[in-house]
C-alpha positions as CSV (number, residue, x, y, z in Angstrom):
1,Q,-0.2,-0.3,-0.3
2,R,2.8,2.3,-0.8
3,E,2.1,5.5,-2.7
4,E,2.7,5.0,-6.3
5,S,5.8,6.9,-7.6
6,P,4.8,10.3,-10.2
7,D,5.7,7.8,-13.1
8,N,2.8,5.4,-12.2
9,N,0.3,7.8,-10.7
10,E,-2.0,8.2,-13.6
11,L,-5.3,7.6,-12.9
12,T,-5.5,4.5,-15.4
13,S,-2.5,3.2,-14.5
14,T,-2.6,-0.5,-13.3
15,A,1.2,-0.4,-12.4
16,G,1.2,-1.0,-8.6
17,Y,-1.2,-3.9,-8.9
18,D,0.2,-5.8,-11.7
19,A,3.3,-6.0,-10.2
20,I,1.8,-7.1,-6.9
21,I,-0.2,-10.0,-8.7
22,H,2.9,-10.6,-10.5
23,Y,4.8,-11.1,-7.5
24,H,1.8,-13.8,-6.2
25,N,2.2,-15.4,-9.5
26,E,5.9,-16.1,-9.0
27,G,5.1,-17.2,-5.3
28,K,2.3,-19.6,-7.0
29,R,5.6,-20.7,-9.5
30,T,7.3,-21.4,-6.1
31,C,5.2,-23.6,-4.4
32,K,4.6,-25.4,-7.5
33,E,8.5,-26.1,-7.0
34,V,8.5,-26.8,-3.6
35,E,6.0,-29.5,-4.4
36,D,7.8,-30.9,-7.5
37,F,10.8,-31.1,-5.5
38,L,9.3,-32.4,-2.2
39,K,7.5,-35.4,-4.5
40,A,10.6,-36.1,-6.1
41,R,12.3,-36.9,-2.3
42,A,9.3,-39.0,-2.0
43,A,9.9,-40.9,-4.8
44,I,13.5,-41.4,-4.1
45,E,12.7,-42.7,-0.7
46,E,9.8,-44.9,-1.6
47,K,12.3,-46.4,-4.5
48,Y,14.9,-47.2,-1.5
49,A,12.2,-48.4,0.7
50,K,11.3,-51.2,-2.2
51,D,14.9,-52.0,-2.7
52,L,16.2,-52.3,1.0
53,L,12.7,-54.6,1.6
54,G,13.6,-57.0,-1.6
55,L,17.2,-57.1,0.0
56,S,16.2,-58.4,3.2
57,K,14.3,-60.8,1.7
58,K,17.4,-62.7,1.1
59,V,19.3,-65.2,2.5
60,C,22.0,-64.2,4.4
61,G,23.9,-67.1,6.9
62,H,20.9,-69.4,6.7
63,N,23.2,-72.3,7.2
64,E,24.5,-70.5,10.6
65,M,23.4,-71.9,13.9
66,N,23.3,-70.9,17.2
67,T,23.7,-66.5,18.6
68,L,25.6,-65.9,15.1
69,K,22.3,-67.6,13.5
70,R,20.0,-65.4,15.4
71,S,22.1,-62.1,15.1
72,L,21.8,-62.4,11.6
73,D,18.2,-63.2,11.6
74,I,17.8,-60.0,13.7
75,F,19.4,-58.0,11.3
76,K,17.5,-58.9,8.5
77,L,14.5,-58.5,10.3
78,Q,15.7,-54.9,11.3
79,M,16.6,-54.2,7.6
80,E,12.8,-54.6,6.7
81,H,11.8,-52.3,9.6
82,V,14.0,-50.1,8.4
83,S,12.8,-50.6,4.8
84,L,9.1,-50.1,6.4
85,A,10.3,-47.3,8.0
86,H,11.0,-45.4,4.6
87,L,8.1,-46.6,3.1
88,Q,6.2,-44.4,5.9
89,L,8.7,-41.2,5.4
90,A,7.7,-41.5,1.6
91,Q,3.9,-41.6,2.9
92,N,4.4,-38.9,5.6
93,M,6.4,-36.8,2.8
94,R,3.6,-36.8,0.5
95,E,1.1,-36.3,3.1
96,E,2.9,-32.9,3.6
97,V,3.0,-32.1,-0.2
98,K,-0.6,-32.9,-0.5
99,K,-0.9,-29.9,2.3
100,L,1.0,-27.7,0.3
101,E,-1.0,-28.3,-2.8
102,D,-4.6,-27.9,-1.2
103,F,-2.8,-24.5,0.5
104,R,-2.0,-23.5,-3.0
105,E,-5.4,-24.2,-4.5
106,K,-7.4,-22.0,-2.1
107,Q,-5.1,-19.0,-2.6
108,K,-5.6,-19.2,-6.5
109,D,-9.2,-19.4,-5.9
110,A,-9.2,-17.1,-3.7
111,R,-7.3,-14.7,-5.7
112,K,-8.9,-15.4,-8.5
113,K,-11.9,-13.7,-7.3
114,I,-10.6,-10.3,-6.0
115,E,-8.6,-10.6,-9.4
116,Q,-11.7,-10.9,-11.6
117,H,-13.3,-7.8,-9.1
118,M,-10.3,-5.9,-9.3
119,D,-10.4,-6.4,-13.3
120,A,-14.0,-5.2,-13.6
121,L,-13.3,-1.9,-11.9
122,H,-10.1,-1.5,-14.0
123,K,-12.1,-1.6,-16.8
124,Q,-14.9,0.8,-15.2
125,K,-12.5,3.1,-14.4
126,A,-10.8,3.0,-17.4
127,S,-14.5,3.5,-19.5
128,Q,-15.3,6.3,-17.2
129,F,-12.3,8.2,-17.8
130,K,-12.2,7.5,-21.5
131,K,-15.5,9.3,-21.6
132,T,-14.7,11.9,-19.1
133,M,-12.2,13.1,-21.3
134,D,-14.3,12.7,-24.4
135,S,-16.9,15.1,-22.8
136,K,-14.1,17.3,-21.4
137,K,-12.8,17.9,-25.2
138,T,-16.7,17.9,-26.4
139,Y,-17.3,20.7,-23.4
140,E,-13.7,22.7,-24.2
141,Q,-14.8,22.8,-28.0
142,K,-18.2,24.3,-26.9
143,C,-16.9,26.6,-24.9
144,R,-14.7,28.1,-28.1
145,D,-17.4,27.9,-30.1
146,K,-19.6,30.0,-27.6
147,E,-16.4,32.3,-27.7
148,E,-16.2,32.2,-31.7
149,A,-20.3,33.4,-31.2
150,D,-19.6,36.1,-28.7
151,Q,-16.7,37.6,-31.0
152,N,-19.2,37.5,-34.3
153,V,-22.2,39.2,-32.6
154,Y,-19.4,42.2,-30.8
155,R,-17.9,42.3,-34.4
156,N,-21.6,42.7,-36.4
157,T,-22.8,45.0,-33.8
158,N,-23.7,48.1,-35.9
159,N,-25.0,45.1,-38.7
160,S,-28.6,45.1,-37.8
161,K,-29.4,42.9,-40.7
162,N,-27.8,40.1,-38.8
163,I,-27.5,41.0,-35.8
164,E,-30.3,38.5,-34.7
165,K,-29.3,36.0,-36.0
166,F,-25.4,36.3,-34.4
167,N,-27.5,36.8,-31.3
168,A,-29.5,33.2,-31.7
169,K,-26.3,31.5,-32.8
170,A,-24.2,32.8,-29.7
171,Q,-27.2,32.0,-27.4
172,Q,-27.5,28.4,-28.5
173,A,-23.5,28.1,-28.2
174,K,-24.0,29.5,-25.1
175,L,-26.8,26.6,-24.1
176,N,-24.5,23.7,-26.0
177,S,-21.2,24.8,-23.6
178,E,-23.6,24.9,-20.1
179,E,-24.8,21.5,-21.6
180,A,-21.6,20.3,-22.1
181,D,-20.2,21.6,-18.9
182,K,-23.0,19.7,-17.0
183,I,-22.1,16.6,-18.8
184,Y,-18.5,17.0,-18.4
185,Q,-19.0,17.5,-14.7
186,Q,-21.6,14.7,-13.8
187,N,-18.6,12.4,-15.5
188,V,-16.0,13.6,-13.9
189,F,-18.1,12.9,-10.7
190,T,-19.1,9.3,-11.8
191,L,-15.4,9.1,-12.6
192,G,-14.6,10.3,-8.7
193,S,-17.5,7.8,-7.3
194,I,-15.6,5.2,-9.0
195,R,-11.9,6.1,-8.3
196,D,-13.1,6.4,-5.1
197,E,-14.7,2.7,-4.9
198,W,-11.6,1.6,-6.8
199,M,-9.7,3.0,-4.1
200,R,-11.6,1.0,-1.4
201,E,-11.2,-2.6,-3.3
202,H,-7.8,-1.8,-4.1
203,M,-6.7,-1.3,-0.6
204,N,-8.7,-4.5,0.5
205,A,-7.4,-6.3,-2.5
206,C,-4.0,-5.4,-1.2
207,E,-4.7,-5.9,2.4
208,I,-5.8,-9.8,1.3
209,F,-2.8,-9.6,-0.8
210,E,-0.5,-9.1,1.9
211,Q,-2.2,-12.2,4.1
212,Q,-1.8,-14.4,1.5
213,A,2.3,-13.5,1.0
214,I,2.6,-13.9,4.9
215,D,0.2,-17.4,4.6
216,R,2.6,-18.6,1.8
217,I,5.7,-17.8,2.9
218,N,5.1,-19.5,6.2
219,I,3.5,-22.8,4.9
220,V,6.6,-23.0,2.6
221,R,9.1,-22.3,5.3
222,N,7.0,-25.1,7.6
223,T,6.6,-27.2,5.2
224,V,10.2,-27.5,4.5
225,W,10.7,-27.4,8.1
226,T,8.9,-30.8,8.5
227,H,10.6,-32.3,5.7
228,L,13.9,-32.2,7.4
229,N,12.3,-33.2,10.8
230,L,11.1,-36.4,9.1
231,L,14.1,-37.0,7.8
232,S,15.8,-36.5,11.2
233,Q,13.5,-38.4,12.8
234,Q,13.9,-41.2,10.2
235,C,17.7,-41.2,11.4
236,V,16.6,-41.8,14.8
237,T,14.6,-44.4,13.9
238,S,16.7,-46.1,11.6
239,D,19.4,-46.3,14.6
240,D,17.1,-47.4,16.8
241,L,16.8,-50.5,14.7
242,Y,20.3,-50.7,14.1
243,E,21.0,-50.6,17.8
244,E,18.6,-53.9,18.0
245,V,21.2,-55.4,15.7
246,R,24.4,-54.2,17.3
247,K,22.8,-55.6,21.1
248,S,22.3,-59.1,19.4
249,L,25.6,-58.8,18.2
250,E,26.8,-58.1,21.7
251,Q,25.6,-61.2,23.0
252,C,27.0,-63.6,19.9
253,N,29.1,-65.8,22.0
254,I,31.9,-67.3,20.2
255,P,32.7,-70.3,22.7
256,E,29.2,-71.1,22.9
257,D,28.9,-71.3,18.9
258,L,31.7,-73.7,19.0
259,D,30.5,-75.8,21.7
260,H,26.7,-76.0,20.3
261,F,28.3,-77.2,16.4
262,V,30.4,-79.4,18.4
263,N,27.1,-80.9,20.6
264,L,24.7,-81.2,18.0
265,R,27.5,-82.8,15.5
266,R,29.6,-85.1,17.7
267,T,30.3,-88.7,16.7
268,G,32.0,-90.0,19.7
269,D,34.0,-89.5,22.6
270,K,37.0,-91.4,21.6
271,P,39.4,-91.0,18.4
272,P,39.4,-93.9,16.2
273,G,42.1,-96.4,17.2
274,P,45.5,-97.2,14.9
275,L,44.5,-99.6,12.3
276,A,46.3,-103.1,13.0
277,Y,48.7,-104.9,10.0
278,E,46.8,-108.6,8.9
279,N,48.9,-111.2,7.4
280,F,46.9,-112.5,4.8
281,Y,47.7,-116.0,5.9
282,S,47.5,-115.7,9.8
283,G,45.1,-117.4,11.7
284,Q,44.0,-114.0,13.2
285,R,42.4,-113.1,9.9
286,A,38.7,-114.0,10.3
287,P,37.8,-116.9,7.6
288,L,35.7,-115.7,4.9
289,A,32.3,-117.6,4.9
290,A,32.2,-119.9,1.8
291,R,31.0,-122.4,0.2
292,P,31.2,-126.2,1.3
293,S,32.9,-127.0,-1.7
294,Q,35.2,-124.1,-2.0
295,V,36.4,-124.3,1.4
296,P,40.7,-123.9,0.9
297,P,42.8,-126.9,2.2
298,P,44.1,-126.8,5.2
299,Y,48.3,-125.7,5.4
300,F,51.1,-125.5,7.2
301,V,53.5,-122.8,8.7
302,Y,56.9,-123.9,9.1
303,F,60.2,-122.0,10.6
304,T,63.2,-121.6,8.5
305,D,66.5,-119.8,9.6
306,G,63.8,-117.3,11.4
307,A,61.7,-117.2,8.5
308,I,57.9,-118.2,7.9
309,Y,56.8,-119.9,5.6
310,S,53.3,-121.1,4.6
311,T,52.7,-124.6,2.3
312,V,49.2,-126.1,1.2
313,Q,48.9,-129.8,1.3
314,D,46.5,-130.0,-1.4
315,A,48.8,-130.3,-5.1
316,N,45.8,-129.0,-6.8
317,Y,45.4,-125.5,-4.3
318,S,45.1,-122.8,-6.8
319,V,45.2,-118.8,-5.2
320,V,43.1,-117.7,-8.1
321,R,40.8,-120.6,-7.7
322,Y,39.8,-119.3,-4.1
């Protein structure tokens, strides 16, 4: 509501009003740009959440056991919870964007009504201004016609033949100028009334536009602030979930896991004994079960010079055979 500069003080000028409307159009564009930015950020969060959710479903330590197995299971579970938290974050972001969209549309509708009303006043003012200026020109021309008619009467005072004619023209010119003067004055009065109404509506519009600017700046500021709070809260939430994994890892007991494996897969308390040598011909060798017709003949063992030899009494005995 500052006073207009001398260059913009013409009655029909809308320079100041146009500057205000331009400012609000730029503000509306800012709201849209912030909306698009936050929507894109929410889309990134959603994609990250879905990718993380898919990752949490992958096999990780499936064949592990005991405390490490439990820690890895909690690790995957908390990754799933983190992904769900990011999905919720994306949804919360979109809700904040929706509030900004609704606000922008509400302001646009309210401003549209004011702009339509002010545009009508501007047209009415401009039309009446033109009408007033035209009547002024007519009035000035009629005054010049009256002066010319009076001059003709003055110049022809001694011309008794045409004096009545000049007097009649002068009288008509006077009536015409007086009528034009009335029309001109009426138009000036009407224009003044229109101007007064325009001033009242212009000041009212400026007050509404000022409040709209305050509200717009405030909600854009608060929306971005809330957006950052959501991101900060997500960091806290994620760290809380990660802390559960860390607590589980602290409970991971290496000796306990090794004992668990030994107890679960034990094969005995004693190691296997050494392998004993068995002489093929020694009586210590357990005889193979054979058919009666295939029992080998008896053999004898005798010693010569400290060496041990075995003989078979059956002359037809064959090793290949038995």
